[in-house]
N, C-alpha and C positions, 0 to 999 in steps of 0.2 A: 558424704563427705565423709574419708575418716578424721576425725578431729585431734584423735592421742598419739600415734604413730607417726613420729617426722619423716621428711623425705629428704633425705641428705644429698643436695646436685657435686657435682662435685664435673665444671667443664674442662676439654682437657687444654693444656698449654700447645697450642697447634704454633709448632715453629720454635717453640724454641730450647736450646742449646745452651747448655749452661757452660764457663772456664773459656778458651784457647780457640779462635774460630775453627769449626770445622770444616773439615778440607768437602770443598765443593757447596758448598753453604757460602751466603754474601749475605751483606748487612742490609737494613730495608732504606733506601730514599726517599727523599721528598717525590719523587715524581711517580713511588708507588703507587701511589692516589687512585693514578690511575687506570689500575688495574682490581682495584678496592673492587668487589660486590657487596653492595646492601640489601639489609633483609628490613621490610615496613611493615605495619598492618595485621601482622598475620591472622589468620579468620578461621576456626576447627570450624567443621562438616554439624550439622546437626548431631548427625548421628555418630560422632567422635573419630569417623576414620580415616577423612580428611582434611588435610590443613589450606588453605587459599590465603596468597602472602604479595606482596609487590615484593619483586627484586629490581634492584637499583642500582646500575652502573653510569661509568661515563664514557662519554662520546667525545674523548680527544682531540677528532677534526677539529669540529662542531663544538666544541668548547660550553658542553650541558650535560645536565641527567637524564636518561630514561630510564622509563617505568612501565614493567608491565607485569602484568598478571600472570603467575606460576600454581599449581598444585604440589604437594608433596603428600603421599600415605603417612600416615599418622605409626603403622607398624614397623616403620623404619625401614632405614634398607633398598630404599628405591632412590633414584634420583629423581630430582623435579623436573614434572613437566610443563612447558610454556602454554599456557591458556590461551590470552588473548594477543591480537598478532599487533595491538596500536605499541608506542614509545613515548605517551602520555598516559599509561589508564595505571587507577588509583581507587584504593577503598573498596574492594572487594566484599558484597554479602552475602550471605546465602541467605535463598530462600528458605522459609518453615521446613518446607517439605526436603530442601536440599537436590532437588532437580534442576536450580538455576541460579545465576548469581547473576548480580547486580552490581554495576559497576563507576566507577566516576574515567572519562576519558574528554582530553584535549586536545583536539585535530585539526592538521592546516584545512584551509579550505582547497577543495578540488575542481572550481570553477574558475576557469582560465578567464573568465569573461570576467569576474568578480573585483572589485576593486581591493579587498582580502584576499587574492590570489596569493597559498604558502603561508599567509600568518597566522598562527595560532587562533583559532577560535572558543572561545567563551564554553569552558569544561559542560559537560552536559551526560545523564546518566544512559549508559547502556545496559540492554539485559543478556544475557548469551545462557542456553537451552543447553545443558551437560548431556543430554542425547544426543547430539549434533547441530547442527548448522551455527550460522553466522551470527554474532552477537549483532543488535538490530539498537537503535539509540529509541529512549522513551520519552526524553524530552528533549526541547525546540526552545529554552528560554534565549533571550537575548543580553542578560546578563549575567547567564549560566548556571548551575546547578551542582548543590555537594552534596555531602552526608547524609547518602540515602541509609533510611532506617525502615525493613520491614513490614509489614503491618505482622500479628499471630497470623491469622487467616492467608497469608500469602499473595493477596491481591491489589494491594495496595501499598505505595513506597511514600516516607513521607519524607523531604529533604526542603532544607535551606536555599531560600535565590534573593538574593538583594536585588529590592525594586525600588520603587519610586510613585508617588501618583499617577506622574507622567506617563510613567514604563503603559501601566493598565489601559492608559487612554490612546494611548498609539498603538495598542493593536488592534482597534476596532479600524485603526486606519492606516495600513499600512504602507502608503505613499503620502508621507506627509505634505503640505507646504513648503515649499526651499523658504531655511529663515533663518538669519543669523544667529549665529550661537556662540556668547558671550566667553570668553575663555576668562573673564575676570572672578573671583575668588572672596567673597567679601565673607570676612572670619566674624564671629558673635560669642566664639564658644570658648572656654581658655585651654580646652585641646583642641587643639588645631592641626600639630603634628602626629606622624607614627611612622615609627619605626617599619621600613617595608613597603611604606605607601610613597613613590615619589613625589607626588605632588600635595596636595591637603585631605586631612579628615573627610568625608564627605556628607556631610548632613543631609543631603537631599534622598539620597539610597540609604534603605537598612535592610537586614537580613531576615526574611520572613518565612513563614511558614508555608508552603505548597503538599500538595496530596496528589497523583497519579495513579492512574489504572494499571498493574502493570501486568493487567493480558494484552494491552492493545500496543498498537505501534505508533510511528510519530506523532509528536502532540505542538498545540502554541499553548500561548499563557493568552488567559482572559474568554471573557464569552464569545457567543456565535463559533465562528473558523478561522481558521489561517492558512491558505494556500491549499486551502479544497482540503484538508484535514481535519478532522471531527478532535476541539479540543474537549480534551481528557483532563488536565489539568487544573486544580484548583487550591487560588490561593486562600488560606484559611487564618492568618494572620495579617496584621496591616497596620499603620502609627507610624508614627517617629524613634520605636526603639527597634532594639535587635531581639530577635529569637536566637538560642542555642541548646543545645546537646538534649535534641529531639529522644524520648522512650513512648514506647504508645503501653499501652491500659492492658493488660494480658488478653481482656477479653474485645480488645477493637475499637468498642468508642471513644476512646480517652486519645489526647496528645499531652507528653507533660514539657514541659521547657522551665530554662531560667531566663531572666532578662532583668540586667538594672536599666530600671523605667523610674528613669530620676531627668528631669529636662537637661535641666543645669547643674552639677555637682558644685560650682563656686568651689570655697575653703575649706572642701568636709567632704570624711573618707564617707562613702557612698556603700549598699548594699546591697547584696544581689538577693532576687526573692525566686521562689519556685512558685510555676502557674500551671493551668491545665485549660485547654479547650475543645471543645469536641469534633471528635474527627470529621464530621461533616461541616466545621464550622461553627461558629454563635458565640457568644462570652465566653470571653476569659477570666477565671477568675482564679486568685492569688492563694495558695494552699499553706505559704510559709516563707518568713525570711530569714532573715540573722544579720546583727552588720556585720560584714564581710564576705566573702567570697563565697559562692557555690558551685560544684564543679560536679563530671562523674554522675548524675544521678541516676537510680536503678532500681525500677517499680518492685517492689514483691511478686511472688510468684501468684497470690492471692489476690493485687491488687490494692492490699488495704494501708500499705507503706511504703512509705519511701528514702531510700539507701543514698546520703551524698557525702561527697568531701566538700569541709569547708574551714575555712581560716577568718578566726574574728578578726578585724580591726582594736581590738582592744581598747580598753580606758585605763588611764587616757592611750593614744596610738603607740602602736609599737611598731619602730622597726623592722623584725621579724615578726610573724605569730604563724606557728603550728599549725599543716594543715590533720584536720581530727576528722573521725567517721563518725557518720552525723544520722540519726534514724527518725522521719516522722510522719503521724497518719494522713495518708492521702485523702483526708479531708481538711475545707476550705476553716483557713485560720488557726490551722494545729499548731505545737508549739514543739522546735526540733528538740531531740533530747543527742548529747554530746556523750557517743559511746565513749569515747579512748580518754575521757578530760582528766586519767589519771596514767594512762598509755606517754609516755613523753620522747616519742621517736615521730617520725616525720610520715602520714597514711598519705599514701599515691607517691610516696617521693623516690627521686634517682640522683643519680649520680650526674656529674657532666662530664664528660668530654669530650673528645672533637668529630666522634663516626659516628653516632648517629646519623638514622638512613637520611640525607638532604632534601630528600623529596619522601612523599609518599604516606606522613604522615604514622604516628603509634599512639597508641591509647592500652590503658589498662585499667577496666572498668570492676568496675565492684560486683559481686559473684553471690546472689543469694542462695541459700540451699533448699529441695524443694522444699520443706518443712517449715523454710521460714523461720530456721532458729540461730543460724549462722549465716556470716559474711566471710568472703576470698575479698583478701584487698592486697595490694603490696605496702611495705611500709620498710624507708632507709634507714638504717639502723651503723652508726662508725663506718661510713665510706661503703658500703654495699647497702642490697634492697631486697627483700625476699619477698616471695606469698605467705600472709598469716590468714590466721581463722580469725574472727570473731563472733563471741558469742553475743546476741542479741540483746536475751536478758542480762547479762552484768557486765559487758564492753570488756571481758576477759577475752588478752589477746594470747594466739599458741602458733607457734609457728609453724609451716607446713613443708616449707624448702630453710637447708642452712645451708649456706654457704659465699664466699667470698665470690660475688658479680653482682651485675646490676639486671635485673629485671626492665629489658627497656617494653615492651611492651608484651599483650596475653588478650587471650579470648577463652569463651566456656563453653562447655552445652551448658541446655539451658538448663540439667538436670543439675549442675556443679560440678559436675564428678571428673570432669576432661577437662583439658583445659592445654591449649600450645601458649607456648612462650619464648620469648627471644632472648636469649642472655650473653650477655657483655661481660669478658675479663680482663684483663690485663692484659692479657699477649694473644686476644680472638676479638675480632669485631663484633661477632653477632653472628649466633643460630637459633634456629628454631629446634624447641625439643617441646616432646609429648608425656604429660603428667597423666595418670592415671589416679586416680583417689577412689573409684567406684569399690564400695563394699564386694568383696570376693569370701565366701565361707571356706573358713580352715585356713587363708591367710590370716599371717598377723602382721606384716609389715607390707608399709606398700611399695609396688614396683619400683626399678629404681626409672628414673626419667628418660626416655627416648633419644635419642639426639638424632632430628632428621634430616638436618641440611650440614653441609660441609661447603659451603659458599666459600673460604678463601683460604679453602686446605691447601692444594696443588699453585697458592701462591708462598703464603707461610711455608712449607714443605721444601720450598730453596731460599729462605729466607732464616738468616740466626738473629730471635732477639733477645730484650735483655726482659727478664723478672723482676719486678720491684721488688723489695727490702723494706718487709714494712716496721716501721719506728717509732715508737713512741717516746714524747720525751717532756721532761718538766720546763716548763714554763720562768719567769721569773717569779712568779706570783705563786708557785706550787700548783698552777693546773697543767692537767694532763691533753698533754696534744698529740694528734692521729697522725705522722707524714707519711713518707713513703720514698725511696731512694734506690734510683736507676740509673745503672752506673753501664760501662760500655762492654760490651756484649763480648767483646776477649779481653774483659777487665785484667790486671797485673796488680796486685795487693803491694808489690814493690815500688809501683809508679805514682810521678803528682799527676791530680788530672786539673784541665779546666772545671768550673762548675757553673753549673745556670739555676735559681732558685725561681721554679716557679709559680705566680700568685694568681689566686682562682679570681673568678671575679661573683657578683651578686651584691652586696658582697656575700648575703647568705647563699650559696652556692655548698657544692662539695667536691673533694677528689675522693679519688677511692677505689675500686674494683672494677675499672669502665677502662676499656681500648681510648690512647691516647697514641695519635699515629703523630703529634710534634714533640714528644717527651722518647718516643721508641728513637725518630730518627737523630732528636739531637745527643742519645749516646753512640747511637752507630755514627754518630762524627766521633767520636772521642771524649764528651763530658761528662762527668757525673750529674744527675739532675734530680735535685728536691722540689716532692710538690708536698705541700703542706695544707692540715685543713685551722687554721689561727679561729682566737673566739670571732666569733660571726657567721661562721658555716655552721648548716646544712645538717642532721644526723646524728646529733648529740644533744636535744632538747631543748625546748623554749630557751631558758634562762641565758644557754651558750650561747643560743641566737641573738636574742636581744639583746647581748650583755655592751655591745659598739654601739646603743644607739646613737647617744649624743657624746660619742667617744671615738669619732671615727672619721679620719683617722687614729688610730690612738696605744694601747696594748695590742692592737691584733699584730702591729709593727715589732712590737717586741716580741711576739711570741716569733712571728717572724727571724727576726736574730737569735732566737735562744736555739731556732733550727738549725740555723746556720755553723751555729755555733757546736751544736752538736757532732755535726757530721764533722767538721771541721777536727772534732778531738780522734778522730778515725785514720789518721793518719797520710791518708791518699789522697786530699784534695789539695791543691797551690794556693795557700789562701792570698796569694798573690792574684791568680786571676779569676776574678765573683763574676760573674755574670746575674742578673735580675731581668725577670720580663713578665709580665700580666696582662691583662687584656680585661677594660670594664670598670667593673670594683680593682679588679691586679694590674690597672692600667692604672688608676689612680695611686694605689702605695707603691707600684714601682717610682710614679713620681715622686710621692711621697720621702721612700727613702732612702733614693740618692740627695734628697733636700736633710736626712737627718744624718746621712755617714756618708764618709767616706770611701769606704771598704771594701766596695762593688767598682768591677775598672770598665764593665759595658752593661749599660741599660736598655732597653726596647720596650717604650711603653703603646701599649696599642687599646685603640676605642674609649681615651683616660679623659680622665677631668683632671684638670687643672684647676678651674678657676671653680669656689662653691657657689659663689655669688653670681655669676652668671647664670652657671648650668641653674638654678630654682628660677631661670627664668625661661629657658629656653629651651629642655630637654623635651621632650616627649610624655613623661607618663609623671611625673613630681607632681600637679596638678595642687602645690599649694598644700603642698601635706606637708605636720611636723614631724617627719620619718627619721629624720637625721640632726635634725635643728629644731628647736623651742620656736624661733622665735621667726619672722618677717628677714628678707639681708638688712635693710633698713633700720628696722627695729633693733637689729646683733646685728650693727655690721662687723665688732671688732672677735664673735665666734668665727663667723664663716671666713675670715681672715686668717684668723689661726690655724684653722685644719682645709686651707689651701695648701698645697705644694708652691703654686705660685709667688705667695708673698716669702717664701723663702727659698727662691731659686738664685741667692746672691752667696748660698753654699753651697751649691752645685759643681765638684767639682768631675762628673761622672761624664763619659760621652755617651751620649743619650740620642737612639733612634724611636722614633713617633710613627706608629702605622697605624694610619687611620681612615677609614668608608666614607666616601662623600657624601652617600645617602645615611648614613648614620643621623637620625632625631634622635635614639637611647641618647646615645653622649657628644655631643654636638661640637666638629672636631675646633669650633672658633672656643669655645672653652677650655679646651685640653689640647691638642696638640699643637695645634697654632699657635698658642699664648708661648708655651715651654719654647718650641720650635723660632720664636724671634726674639723670647728675652734669652736664652743661650748664645743664638748669634750677636746678641749686642755685646754678651758677657765675650763671646772668640771663647766656649766651648764647644769643642767638635758635638754636630748633632747634623741629623738631616732628617726628615722627613716624605715619608713613601704612603701618596695618595692611589685608594685603588677607585677607579669610576664606577658607578650604577651601587657599589656596592654598601650594604647597612649596616649595621650591628652584628650578626651572624655569618659574616665574613669568614672567620674561621671555620663553622660548621657548615654553612650549609651555600658559599659563595660559589659563584663561578669558578669551575675545577679549572682553569690556569691559573687564578686570580688566589686560590688555596694554596695551589704550589708554590706560587710567585712571591707568598708573603711568608711560610717555610724559608726560602732561600733566604730572602732579605734580612731575616732573622737570626739568621744559625749566620748568613756571612757577614751579616753588621758584631756577632762574637767574636767567629771566628779575626775580624779584624782586629781588635780591640784585646781579646783574650789566648791568638795563636800567631799572632803578627802576619796575617795572611791577608795582607790588602788587596784592596775592591777599586777598584779605577770609577765604580762609576758615584762612592761615598765618597770624592773627592772633589770628582767634578758636577753633582748633582744632575749625573744624566742616570737616569733608572733604568731602564732598558738596556742593557748587554746582546 
């Protein structure tokens, strides 16, 4: 891998035309989401000649996403070719010889006599020969199979499946006697809700490691046989814990994984550990641990070391813990080394937008060089992410790419010289690029990245988008804050425009150089949009991220107001038509903002927090951690009250819309939107609450397609009513449907 010459990536701003409306072009709309195509999980072939990926599209009529596996030549200039016929196909994985692809398929039952006819069946692993023939199922697991990982010799696939002891027992008796099955849940652990889980956390089933012979046909689980088929699957791990992040040793004898093996976390922050288990099954051995999270494990070519991304909890605990690149020996009780302790940016980081593929998944693995001396890894800095190379001996980081984009996903050949990566920019949802760093005699510079796909080019060719303007400004205490201004596509500097401040969530997240449909549509509707990264944001270092820990909300609000002031100085924003919106942590800050100032004439708080006290008890992830508060609510109720927007609700004069998902356990509506709604109704302040059935905290990114469109319509509709004087009957009658 070339380690000195930089590859500078420039992604074309597809569909961007500055100035007045270009003839024959239109502005983007909220319903263009139905026409978007997303790319997920690009996987480069072993020889580097082809890239398999998941194409994601919307079926507007059925209100769903459909996923299929495609391939495209790495040489460029060719159109992608559809590889699988299913509409719920994901996770393509090349066999080591490049002659087969394993993938995961969820499909509907084909048996009309089945009680489950037409229903989506649990996902199974399928195998597709590339020299011709149909894909055939490789697994038949009652609870489904996911995450296929090929053994180095191509004979076996390891995967995850959620099972319980009872599942294995029942496989011996395919027709158990009828018995009453209780639907009562007995809760015994502190974490009993999980965002995206419509019921309660299942403590009976755990994600375990299985292997399956990749040369045989459909199989079952357990000893003996099932429906006349020989069972060639084998459960490798069991017990009361989950295993994740499977990786084979180079010789195929061992499977490495990560796990959090703590029976009941109680009131402490837990740490992850790295383990190994013989591929044939046997004793699990701990390799290493850190007091924090472990992910993205990658075994060195010689099998002697393991790299991973780790984030320490900190002592004392930190609200934000910057992820680093670690390496440990692959022997029991090893001590991991933090390679990037002095590198103050986010390893494996990314940028927040609303157009990452809503299905199909994305990975950014750590890639070893063949000699084990360097590691390629994605790092996020100042609102962008790029591919970096780290020296294993010194930890020194050098860029392989430099550009204003977000690397959403990537994969590499085994020699670490060729990469397939999905890049997104502020005007391009995402396309696959091929990067070749293989040494070439006499060549001093790495070749430019080759764009392999143009999945939204036809759509954006007819759309006039806006190019954001980067703006750095000084906050109240002199801190430099990065932000972007998005103007209407037909912007006229002599006019005064309504304005929307967008606040990101997290709070430890970041806006930046990635595509966000919401911002583009607001600009197309005639708004100037400011999206900014106040203190607490990622991609600016550990101290900048953690500085808000016990002061949230607080000075981050002041950063936001300084940004608004900076834009107002430019003269093209009407100070009497200011709006504010944000989701999650941004929803909290939206609520907080309108309790601290009356300058905003419209606000939309999405998946918000109003009462920290209640949130501590009901959110799915708090786990009593002293993340933003030093003590429990009853030990210091004044601190919780002082930083809760609901405490200051008497100050609110801004008309407020609340947007919440009924299945959001990350920021439960009872401690957010419902409280603000009732309080403002009591005070006779204009307010409306928009509720989305079945939706979780991920509504804006991966919610049902129609719900995502309707969410945008309601946000802009509320802004239109209060900033443009365009009345919406729904908001005066309470009938949200039109």
